[in-house]
TITORNU-394539 format. One record per residue (C-alpha): residue in three letters; x, y, z. Coordinates in nm, 2 decimals, always signed. Example, Ala and Ser with C-alpha at 12.3 -4.5 7.8 and 13.67 -1.06 7.14 Angstrom:
<pts>
code|u|v|w
ALA|+1.23|-0.45|+0.78
SER|+1.37|-0.11|+0.71
</pts>
This chain:
<pts>
code|u|v|w
MET|-7.15|+2.78|-0.78
THR|-7.48|+2.86|-0.95
LYS|-7.41|+3.23|-0.92
ARG|-7.07|+3.19|-1.06
ALA|-7.20|+2.98|-1.36
VAL|-7.45|+3.25|-1.44
ALA|-7.20|+3.53|-1.41
LEU|-6.94|+3.35|-1.62
VAL|-7.18|+3.27|-1.90
ALA|-7.30|+3.63|-1.91
ALA|-6.95|+3.76|-1.91
LEU|-6.81|+3.51|-2.15
ALA|-7.09|+3.56|-2.40
THR|-7.01|+3.93|-2.42
VAL|-6.63|+3.89|-2.42
TYR|-6.64|+4.18|-2.18
ALA|-6.84|+4.42|-2.40
ALA|-6.67|+4.73|-2.25
MET|-6.37|+4.65|-2.47
TRP|-6.57|+4.80|-2.76
GLY|-6.71|+5.09|-2.56
LEU|-6.64|+5.46|-2.62
ALA|-6.64|+5.64|-2.29
ARG|-6.65|+6.01|-2.24
TRP|-6.66|+6.20|-1.92
ARG|-6.95|+6.44|-1.92
PRO|-6.93|+6.69|-1.62
PHE|-7.30|+6.79|-1.65
GLU|-7.62|+6.65|-1.53
HIS|-7.91|+6.56|-1.75
ASN|-8.27|+6.61|-1.64
ARG|-8.37|+6.26|-1.52
ALA|-8.73|+6.31|-1.61
ALA|-8.63|+6.38|-1.97
ILE|-8.50|+6.03|-2.03
GLU|-8.77|+5.80|-2.15
TRP|-8.71|+5.43|-2.09
PRO|-8.89|+5.14|-2.25
GLU|-9.18|+5.02|-2.04
ASN|-9.02|+4.69|-1.95
VAL|-8.68|+4.86|-1.88
ALA|-8.80|+5.15|-1.66
PRO|-8.84|+4.95|-1.34
LEU|-8.49|+4.82|-1.37
VAL|-8.35|+5.17|-1.42
THR|-8.54|+5.28|-1.11
TYR|-8.40|+4.99|-0.91
LEU|-8.05|+5.05|-1.03
GLU|-8.05|+5.42|-0.96
GLU|-8.18|+5.37|-0.61
ILE|-7.94|+5.10|-0.51
SER|-7.64|+5.28|-0.67
GLU|-7.74|+5.63|-0.57
LEU|-7.63|+5.73|-0.93
GLN|-7.83|+5.86|-1.22
PHE|-7.80|+5.81|-1.59
ARG|-7.66|+6.11|-1.77
GLU|-7.80|+6.02|-2.11
PRO|-8.05|+5.78|-2.26
ILE|-7.96|+5.44|-2.41
ASN|-8.11|+5.30|-2.73
PHE|-8.29|+4.97|-2.72
GLU|-8.36|+4.71|-2.99
PHE|-8.60|+4.42|-2.93
ILE|-8.58|+4.11|-3.14
ALA|-8.81|+3.81|-3.06
GLN|-8.70|+3.56|-3.32
VAL|-8.42|+3.35|-3.17
THR|-8.22|+3.30|-3.49
GLU|-8.25|+3.66|-3.60
TYR|-8.15|+3.77|-3.25
SER|-7.85|+3.54|-3.25
ASP|-7.73|+3.66|-3.58
ARG|-7.77|+4.02|-3.47
VAL|-7.57|+3.99|-3.15
ARG|-7.30|+3.74|-3.23
ASP|-6.96|+3.88|-3.32
PRO|-6.86|+3.81|-3.68
ALA|-6.58|+3.57|-3.73
PRO|-6.26|+3.77|-3.77
GLU|-6.06|+3.75|-4.09
LEU|-5.72|+3.67|-3.95
SER|-5.42|+3.79|-4.14
VAL|-5.11|+3.58|-4.19
SER|-4.93|+3.79|-3.92
ALA|-5.23|+3.75|-3.68
LEU|-5.22|+3.37|-3.73
ALA|-4.84|+3.37|-3.67
ALA|-4.89|+3.57|-3.35
SER|-5.15|+3.32|-3.23
ASP|-4.90|+3.03|-3.30
VAL|-4.64|+3.21|-3.09
ASP|-4.89|+3.24|-2.80
GLU|-4.98|+2.88|-2.83
ALA|-4.61|+2.78|-2.82
ILE|-4.55|+3.00|-2.51
GLY|-4.84|+2.84|-2.33
ARG|-4.70|+2.50|-2.40
ALA|-4.36|+2.61|-2.28
LEU|-4.51|+2.73|-1.95
GLY|-4.71|+2.41|-1.91
LEU|-5.05|+2.58|-1.94
TRP|-5.17|+2.35|-2.21
THR|-5.03|+2.07|-2.42
GLY|-5.05|+1.94|-2.78
ASP|-5.19|+2.15|-3.06
ALA|-5.44|+2.35|-2.85
SER|-5.56|+2.64|-3.07
LEU|-5.64|+2.99|-2.96
VAL|-5.81|+3.06|-3.29
GLU|-6.04|+2.76|-3.25
THR|-6.11|+2.85|-2.89
LEU|-6.23|+3.20|-2.99
GLU|-6.44|+3.05|-3.27
THR|-6.60|+2.81|-3.03
VAL|-6.68|+3.07|-2.77
ASN|-6.81|+3.32|-3.03
SER|-7.04|+3.05|-3.18
ALA|-7.20|+2.95|-2.85
SER|-7.56|+3.04|-2.78
PRO|-7.58|+3.41|-2.68
ARG|-7.74|+3.54|-2.36
PRO|-8.08|+3.71|-2.40
VAL|-7.93|+4.06|-2.37
ARG|-7.63|+4.22|-2.55
TRP|-7.48|+4.57|-2.49
LEU|-7.30|+4.75|-2.78
PRO|-7.14|+5.05|-2.62
ASP|-7.00|+5.19|-2.94
ASP|-7.36|+5.22|-3.06
ASN|-7.50|+5.32|-2.72
LEU|-7.73|+5.03|-2.78
VAL|-7.88|+4.74|-2.58
ILE|-8.04|+4.45|-2.78
VAL|-8.29|+4.23|-2.60
ASN|-8.43|+3.90|-2.70
ALA|-8.80|+4.00|-2.66
ARG|-9.09|+4.11|-2.88
ASP|-9.10|+4.48|-2.80
ALA|-9.07|+4.74|-2.53
GLU|-9.40|+4.63|-2.37
SER|-9.35|+4.26|-2.36
PHE|-9.29|+4.07|-2.03
LEU|-8.92|+4.00|-1.97
PRO|-8.84|+3.67|-1.78
ALA|-8.64|+3.70|-1.46
SER|-8.31|+3.58|-1.61
THR|-8.35|+3.84|-1.89
ARG|-8.42|+4.12|-1.65
ALA|-8.11|+4.01|-1.44
ASP|-7.89|+4.01|-1.75
LEU|-8.02|+4.34|-1.86
LEU|-7.95|+4.49|-1.52
VAL|-7.58|+4.38|-1.55
TYR|-7.54|+4.58|-1.87
LEU|-7.74|+4.88|-1.75
THR|-7.51|+4.89|-1.45
GLN|-7.20|+4.89|-1.66
ALA|-7.35|+5.16|-1.88
LEU|-7.44|+5.37|-1.57
ILE|-7.09|+5.34|-1.42
ASP|-6.94|+5.42|-1.76
GLN|-7.15|+5.74|-1.79
ASN|-7.06|+5.86|-1.45
PHE|-6.69|+5.76|-1.42
GLY|-6.56|+5.70|-1.78
ILE|-6.44|+5.35|-1.69
VAL|-6.41|+5.23|-2.05
GLU|-6.18|+5.52|-2.14
ARG|-5.97|+5.43|-1.84
LEU|-5.96|+5.06|-1.96
ARG|-5.84|+5.17|-2.30
ALA|-5.56|+5.37|-2.13
THR|-5.43|+5.08|-1.91
ALA|-5.06|+5.01|-1.95
THR|-5.05|+4.64|-1.85
SER|-5.27|+4.34|-1.86
GLN|-5.29|+4.32|-1.48
GLU|-5.41|+4.68|-1.47
TYR|-5.67|+4.61|-1.73
ASP|-5.79|+4.29|-1.55
ALA|-5.81|+4.48|-1.22
ILE|-6.02|+4.77|-1.35
ALA|-6.24|+4.54|-1.56
ALA|-6.30|+4.34|-1.24
LEU|-6.40|+4.66|-1.06
HIS|-6.64|+4.75|-1.34
LEU|-6.80|+4.41|-1.40
GLY|-6.78|+4.32|-1.03
TYR|-7.01|+4.60|-0.93
ALA|-7.26|+4.51|-1.21
LEU|-7.26|+4.15|-1.09
TRP|-7.31|+4.26|-0.73
VAL|-7.62|+4.46|-0.83
HIS|-7.73|+4.16|-1.03
ASP|-7.71|+3.93|-0.72
GLU|-7.89|+4.18|-0.50
TYR|-8.17|+4.20|-0.75
VAL|-8.20|+3.82|-0.78
ALA|-8.20|+3.79|-0.40
ASP|-8.50|+4.02|-0.39
LEU|-8.71|+3.83|-0.64
GLY|-9.03|+3.66|-0.53
ASP|-9.07|+3.29|-0.51
SER|-9.21|+3.24|-0.86
ASP|-8.95|+3.46|-1.02
GLN|-8.68|+3.28|-0.82
GLN|-8.79|+2.95|-0.95
SER|-8.81|+3.08|-1.31
TYR|-8.47|+3.24|-1.27
GLU|-8.30|+2.93|-1.14
TYR|-8.45|+2.71|-1.41
GLN|-8.36|+2.95|-1.69
THR|-8.01|+3.02|-1.58
ARG|-7.94|+2.65|-1.51
THR|-8.06|+2.56|-1.86
GLN|-7.85|+2.84|-2.02
SER|-7.54|+2.74|-1.82
GLU|-7.57|+2.37|-1.90
ARG|-7.61|+2.45|-2.27
TYR|-7.32|+2.69|-2.27
SER|-7.10|+2.44|-2.09
ASP|-7.18|+2.17|-2.35
GLU|-7.10|+2.41|-2.63
VAL|-6.75|+2.51|-2.50
ALA|-6.66|+2.16|-2.36
SER|-6.39|+2.13|-2.62
VAL|-6.21|+2.44|-2.49
PRO|-5.91|+2.35|-2.27
ALA|-5.97|+2.42|-1.90
THR|-5.68|+2.67|-1.87
PHE|-5.80|+2.86|-2.18
ARG|-6.14|+2.91|-2.01
ALA|-5.99|+2.99|-1.67
ILE|-5.74|+3.26|-1.80
ARG|-6.02|+3.42|-2.00
ILE|-6.26|+3.46|-1.71
ALA|-6.04|+3.48|-1.40
PHE|-6.11|+3.85|-1.33
GLN|-6.48|+3.80|-1.39
VAL|-6.50|+3.52|-1.13
LEU|-6.31|+3.71|-0.87
ALA|-6.48|+4.05|-0.93
PRO|-6.80|+4.01|-0.72
THR|-6.59|+3.90|-0.42
PHE|-6.38|+4.22|-0.45
ILE|-6.69|+4.44|-0.46
THR|-6.86|+4.26|-0.17
ALA|-6.55|+4.30|+0.05
LEU|-6.53|+4.67|-0.02
ILE|-6.90|+4.72|+0.05
GLU|-6.88|+4.53|+0.38
GLN|-6.57|+4.73|+0.48
ASP|-6.71|+5.07|+0.37
PRO|-6.94|+5.14|+0.08
ALA|-6.75|+5.46|+0.02
LEU|-6.45|+5.25|-0.09
VAL|-6.64|+5.15|-0.41
VAL|-6.70|+5.51|-0.50
GLN|-6.34|+5.60|-0.43
ALA|-6.23|+5.31|-0.65
PHE|-6.44|+5.42|-0.95
ALA|-6.34|+5.79|-0.89
GLY|-5.97|+5.71|-0.94
ASP|-5.83|+5.48|-0.66
PHE|-5.82|+5.19|-0.91
PRO|-5.68|+4.85|-0.81
ASP|-5.34|+4.79|-0.97
ALA|-5.35|+4.41|-1.04
LEU|-5.54|+4.09|-1.00
ASP|-5.38|+4.01|-0.66
GLN|-5.57|+4.31|-0.52
ILE|-5.89|+4.17|-0.66
SER|-5.81|+3.83|-0.51
LEU|-5.71|+3.96|-0.16
PRO|-5.90|+4.29|-0.13
THR|-5.82|+4.37|+0.24
ALA|-5.45|+4.27|+0.25
LYS|-5.36|+4.40|-0.09
TYR|-5.60|+4.68|-0.18
VAL|-5.74|+4.83|+0.13
HIS|-5.40|+4.81|+0.30
ASP|-5.24|+4.93|-0.03
ASP|-4.99|+4.67|-0.15
PRO|-4.88|+4.83|-0.49
VAL|-4.70|+4.63|-0.76
GLU|-4.32|+4.62|-0.73
ALA|-4.08|+4.77|-0.98
VAL|-3.97|+4.51|-1.24
ASP|-3.76|+4.51|-1.56
SER|-3.85|+4.31|-1.87
PRO|-3.59|+4.04|-1.95
PRO|-3.38|+4.16|-2.25
GLY|-3.38|+3.82|-2.42
PRO|-3.07|+3.63|-2.52
ARG|-2.82|+3.76|-2.78
GLY|-2.93|+3.67|-3.13
ALA|-3.30|+3.62|-3.04
SER|-3.58|+3.77|-3.24
ILE|-3.80|+3.94|-2.98
HIS|-4.18|+3.90|-3.01
TYR|-4.31|+4.11|-2.72
SER|-4.30|+4.17|-2.35
GLU|-4.60|+4.14|-2.11
GLN|-4.71|+4.02|-1.77
LEU|-4.81|+3.67|-1.65
GLY|-4.97|+3.79|-1.32
PRO|-5.06|+3.59|-1.01
PHE|-5.32|+3.37|-1.17
ARG|-5.11|+3.24|-1.46
LEU|-4.83|+3.18|-1.21
PHE|-5.07|+2.98|-1.00
LEU|-5.16|+2.77|-1.30
MET|-4.79|+2.71|-1.37
PHE|-4.72|+2.62|-1.01
THR|-5.00|+2.36|-0.99
THR|-4.79|+2.15|-1.24
GLY|-4.53|+2.09|-0.97
LEU|-4.71|+2.15|-0.64
PRO|-5.04|+2.06|-0.47
ALA|-5.30|+2.33|-0.56
ASN|-5.31|+2.47|-0.20
GLU|-4.93|+2.53|-0.20
ALA|-4.94|+2.67|-0.55
LEU|-5.21|+2.92|-0.44
THR|-5.01|+3.03|-0.13
ALA|-4.70|+3.08|-0.35
SER|-4.88|+3.28|-0.61
ASP|-5.02|+3.51|-0.34
GLY|-4.66|+3.63|-0.29
TRP|-4.65|+3.78|-0.64
GLY|-4.54|+4.14|-0.64
ASN|-4.50|+4.19|-1.01
ASP|-4.35|+4.03|-1.32
ARG|-4.25|+4.08|-1.68
PHE|-4.18|+3.83|-1.94
THR|-4.02|+3.84|-2.29
ALA|-4.13|+3.61|-2.57
TYR|-3.88|+3.54|-2.84
GLU|-3.76|+3.30|-3.11
LEU|-3.41|+3.16|-3.09
ASN|-3.26|+2.89|-3.32
GLY|-3.60|+2.79|-3.44
SER|-3.76|+2.76|-3.10
GLU|-4.02|+2.98|-2.93
CYS|-3.91|+3.06|-2.58
ILE|-3.99|+3.29|-2.29
ASP|-3.78|+3.45|-2.02
VAL|-3.96|+3.55|-1.70
HIS|-3.86|+3.80|-1.42
ILE|-4.08|+3.77|-1.10
VAL|-4.05|+4.00|-0.80
ALA|-4.19|+3.87|-0.47
ASP|-4.36|+4.08|-0.21
SER|-4.12|+3.98|+0.06
PRO|-3.82|+3.74|+0.13
ALA|-4.06|+3.48|+0.27
ASP|-4.28|+3.51|-0.04
ALA|-3.97|+3.48|-0.25
ASP|-3.88|+3.15|-0.07
ARG|-4.22|+3.01|-0.15
ILE|-4.21|+3.13|-0.51
ASP|-3.85|+2.99|-0.54
ARG|-3.97|+2.64|-0.44
ALA|-4.27|+2.67|-0.67
VAL|-4.06|+2.78|-0.97
ASN|-3.81|+2.50|-0.91
ARG|-4.08|+2.24|-0.88
TRP|-4.25|+2.37|-1.20
ALA|-3.91|+2.36|-1.38
ALA|-3.86|+2.00|-1.27
THR|-4.19|+1.90|-1.44
ARG|-4.10|+2.06|-1.77
PRO|-4.02|+1.81|-2.05
ALA|-3.65|+1.79|-2.12
ALA|-3.70|+1.96|-2.46
ALA|-3.83|+2.27|-2.28
LYS|-3.48|+2.33|-2.14
ALA|-3.61|+2.50|-1.83
LEU|-3.37|+2.71|-1.63
VAL|-3.43|+2.90|-1.30
ALA|-3.23|+3.15|-1.09
ARG|-3.28|+3.38|-0.79
ASP|-3.13|+3.70|-0.66
GLY|-3.30|+3.80|-0.33
VAL|-3.67|+3.87|-0.40
HIS|-3.61|+3.85|-0.77
LEU|-3.68|+3.51|-0.94
TYR|-3.59|+3.43|-1.30
ALA|-3.70|+3.15|-1.53
SER|-3.63|+3.06|-1.90
VAL|-3.82|+2.79|-2.09
CYS|-3.89|+2.69|-2.45
ASP|-4.18|+2.52|-2.64
PRO|-4.12|+2.15|-2.62
GLY|-4.34|+2.09|-2.92
VAL|-4.69|+1.96|-2.98
ASP|-4.58|+1.60|-2.94
ALA|-4.43|+1.65|-2.59
THR|-4.60|+1.47|-2.30
GLN|-4.72|+1.71|-2.03
ALA|-4.96|+1.69|-1.75
VAL|-5.28|+1.87|-1.81
ILE|-5.40|+2.12|-1.55
ALA|-5.74|+1.99|-1.43
ASP|-6.06|+2.18|-1.34
ASN|-6.03|+2.08|-0.97
GLU|-5.69|+2.24|-0.95
ILE|-5.80|+2.56|-1.11
GLU|-6.10|+2.56|-0.88
GLN|-5.87|+2.61|-0.58
TYR|-5.83|+2.98|-0.68
PHE|-6.19|+3.04|-0.74
ALA|-6.33|+2.84|-0.45
ARG|-6.13|+3.06|-0.21
ALA|-6.29|+3.37|-0.36
ASP|-6.63|+3.21|-0.30
LEU|-6.55|+3.14|+0.06
LEU|-6.41|+3.49|+0.11
ARG|-6.72|+3.64|-0.03
GLN|-6.95|+3.42|+0.18
GLN|-6.76|+3.49|+0.50
ALA|-6.75|+3.87|+0.43
VAL|-7.13|+3.87|+0.42
ASP|-7.18|+3.64|+0.71
THR|-6.93|+3.82|+0.95
GLY|-6.94|+4.17|+0.81
GLU|-6.57|+4.18|+0.86
PRO|-6.37|+4.14|+0.53
ALA|-6.03|+4.12|+0.70
LEU|-6.16|+3.83|+0.91
ALA|-6.32|+3.67|+0.61
GLU|-6.00|+3.70|+0.41
CYS|-5.80|+3.54|+0.69
ILE|-6.04|+3.25|+0.72
ALA|-6.05|+3.18|+0.34
THR|-5.68|+3.22|+0.29
ASP|-5.58|+2.99|+0.58
PHE|-5.84|+2.72|+0.49
TYR|-5.74|+2.70|+0.13
ALA|-5.37|+2.71|+0.22
ARG|-5.42|+2.40|+0.43
PHE|-5.66|+2.20|+0.21
THR|-5.71|+2.13|-0.16
VAL|-6.05|+2.14|-0.33
ASP|-6.02|+1.76|-0.37
GLN|-5.96|+1.71|+0.00
ILE|-6.26|+1.93|+0.09
ALA|-6.49|+1.76|-0.16
THR|-6.40|+1.40|-0.08
ASN|-6.31|+1.46|+0.29
SER|-5.98|+1.28|+0.22
ALA|-5.75|+1.49|+0.43
GLY|-5.78|+1.26|+0.72
VAL|-5.90|+1.53|+0.96
ASP|-6.23|+1.67|+1.08
LEU|-6.28|+1.95|+0.83
GLU|-6.55|+2.12|+1.04
ALA|-6.33|+2.12|+1.34
GLU|-6.04|+2.25|+1.14
PHE|-6.25|+2.53|+0.99
ALA|-6.38|+2.63|+1.34
ALA|-6.02|+2.63|+1.47
ILE|-5.92|+2.86|+1.18
GLN|-6.21|+3.09|+1.25
ASP|-6.10|+3.11|+1.62
ASP|-5.73|+3.17|+1.52
CYS|-5.82|+3.45|+1.28
ARG|-6.04|+3.62|+1.53
SER|-5.77|+3.61|+1.80
THR|-5.51|+3.73|+1.55
LEU|-5.71|+4.02|+1.42
</pts>
């Protein structure tokens, strides 16, 4: 949980800096000795190039700012001046979220962005467009605390990968939100894996300093964004939470898989990041799906994807979190169309399941979800084989809806934690995935935390381990 908090704060504070990057593939080698690094950065570059077996192709510019207020002003994103059309688009997204049951009331995406952007920044910021890293430190010779070094290593890793593989250019070219999230997870996940390896190698004094600094930063950040609805935060950072697990599983399976992924064998969607062995290593590509056309007379806003994580959030409104998670694992692909009809903002969704059995689980989940929608939402569902359909409208800011809680969201992320831990402990990612998937299919986070399932959880976990070993 500590590692996750650190990773999330670092990732959230940058709003995934690679979005602003300008990547170029450079098929030539620079002389490594010709790159001069700041004195307090050079040891990190050496560590990074050794652990990654890659080299920087060009130098990076650095700017050091010691004064906290000046540093914050320099690295914080300016508040966007939203046009009337942009505000209207935000209103549509908020209405669609209410229709799906992701949030309730007058939750504001604009206010959420303002809250996140105004939070205390991390001690390092990468500006890829300017090929610049800004560090909260006096100068290139000053000592950098352990947490600052670890943060700096994350951005150095992202820059190194970008220089060698042109990842940001690939991100810009993605066709769907799921493809973007998956490649972003690959990029950031490797950076966070390097970060965690570095932190694990710190001496006792640096470890204590790191833990204190990161705990303080995380607590401050959590307080600053406490007003942001849980689902807003979860959707924003889902790929970042899952990313290190994906990289760890690939490395434990075969380190060459990571290189292959960066070189072009990119993951297709977030389900491959969630279940790396079953859905990425064994190649479970997304299914073909058509966007719903929208009803006659409707004014179409746009079409996009929900993806397995948003479906999971929807399903938790009608099912226990463990059942919702299992159902969302059957996601094969989806498209939705948002539109306005007779003064209401509505959404039609087309989901394709991976298999008939998965379709059965998703069918139950969609029907239970629809049953929890307020009457004003006018939810409708249908099925044709492995194709599931749903239509629902915004019930309005005054409609009473259950709010998705942090502990329900945690079901998705806690499984990733267990998968990662088991992959390291066993050295067998397929076994780790089987254990984590079965355990979190049987029990909710609440049952695990409170031991309220009425069973011996240790014995159950041991039995799951034995069953998975015998199955594999």
